Every structure is written in structure tokens, then in C-alpha cells.
N, C-alpha and C positions, 0 to 999 in steps of 0.2 A: 189517507188518514184513517186511523182506527179509534173507535170509542173504547176507552178503558174504564172499568168499574173497579172500585175498591171499597174496603171497609175495615173497621177495627175488628177485633176478635169476636166480640159479642154482637156486632151488627148495629149498635146504637148510633154509630157514625158511618155514613156511606158517602162516597164521592165519585165523581166521574169527570172525564176530560177527553179531548181528542188530541191525538199526536201521531206522528209517524211510528213505525215499528220501534219498540224499545229494545236496544241491543247492548246497552251498557248502563252502569250506575256509578255512583260517587260515594266514597267514604270520606267523611270529614274528621280531622283530628283535633277539633276544638274540645274544650273541657266537657261539654255536654254530649256531643255526638260520639266521642270515643267511648263514653260510658253506655250509650244506647246501642251502638254497634249496628245500626240500621244501614242498609244500602239504599241510598236516596237516588232519585232521578238525576241524571247528569244534564238535564234541561230544566228550565223554569217554566211555570205556567202562570200567565197573568191572572189576577184574581177574578176577572170577569169571565174567564174560561174554565175555572174550576167550580163545578157544581157541588155544593156540600149540602147534605141532607142529614141533620143530626136531631135526635130526640131532644126535647127541651131539657136543658141542664146537663146534657151528656158531654159537651165539648168544653174542655178545660184548657187554660192557657198558662204557659210558664215563660217568663221573660227574666233576663239577667243582664248584667253589664250595662250597655247603653240602652237596653230595652227595645231596640229597633227590631231585632229578630224575634219572631213569635213562634214558640214551639207548642203545638197543640197535641192534646192527648185525650183519651176517653176516660171519664171519671169512673166508669163501671169496670172495664177490663184493663185499663192502664196502657193500652197500645197507643203508639205514636204514629198517626197516619200521614201527617204533613207538617211543614213549617213555612212561615213567611221569611224570606231571606234577609240577611243583614245588608248585603251589597245591592240588592234590588228590591227595596220595599214595594209591596203591592204585587209581588211575584212569589210563587210557591214552588217548593220541591216536594215530591211525594215519596213515601216509604214504599219501595218496590215490593217488599214482602207483603204489603197489604193489597196489592193489585191482583184481581182474579186472572188466572191463566198466565201469570208471569212467574217464572222460577228464578228468583234472584241469584241462586247458586250457579246457574248456567250462564250468567252474564259476565262480560268483561267489566272490570272495575278500575277506577282511578282514585287517587287520594287527593283531596283538596286540603291545602294547608290553612285551615281556619284558625289554628293555634297562633299563627303569626299576625292575625288581624287585630 
């Protein structure tokens, strides 16, 4: 297991988790993800295993539709570091572009058909 550290662009939101080597990512084609264009983790992280350290008032939340999925972003720089999933509430996917020492452009990627949910 490796400890991964990540942050938004300005550093007001930092997070960490442990996982095996990251070798791939996931693009979702739902209405919000297609607009963000982020490469997300192809694995989920239980809430208890994702350590989030955010400056007071820095973490903002956007919900739509059923309101189950929770899309978090930084109020200062606007970066989207992670989201709580629709299909597995209480589990998160992280934006691989926010992870230190991970090059999202070098990873294999899959497409998830969130548009059909």
C-alpha cells in the first residue's frame, strides 16, 4: 500500500489515503463530469479512509438530481478534488490530477456511463 497525498490548486484543501499503485482512471459521461473533464480514480475510498484537511470555509459542495452524489470543490481556486459517489454513498473517488506524483496523462482510462443512471 502507498500513501497518496493530494490537494486543490491553492492548497486550502488537502487529502490523503492509502491504496495500491494507481494504474488507471475513470472518465464519467454524466452531465457534470463531462463538463469537468477530470480523470477520477477507478476505485472508491470509504469515507473513513479518506483524510481531509480543509481550511475553515474552503470546502464547498454541489448536489443535483437526487442529491445523493456530492461534488466537492474549493471555494478559493475552484478545483474539484473528490466526490462522494451516487452508487456507493459513503465512498469517494478522487481527482487523479490533484494527487502528488501521479501523472493522469500517463494512465489508462475507462469511461463510466453515468449519463444512463
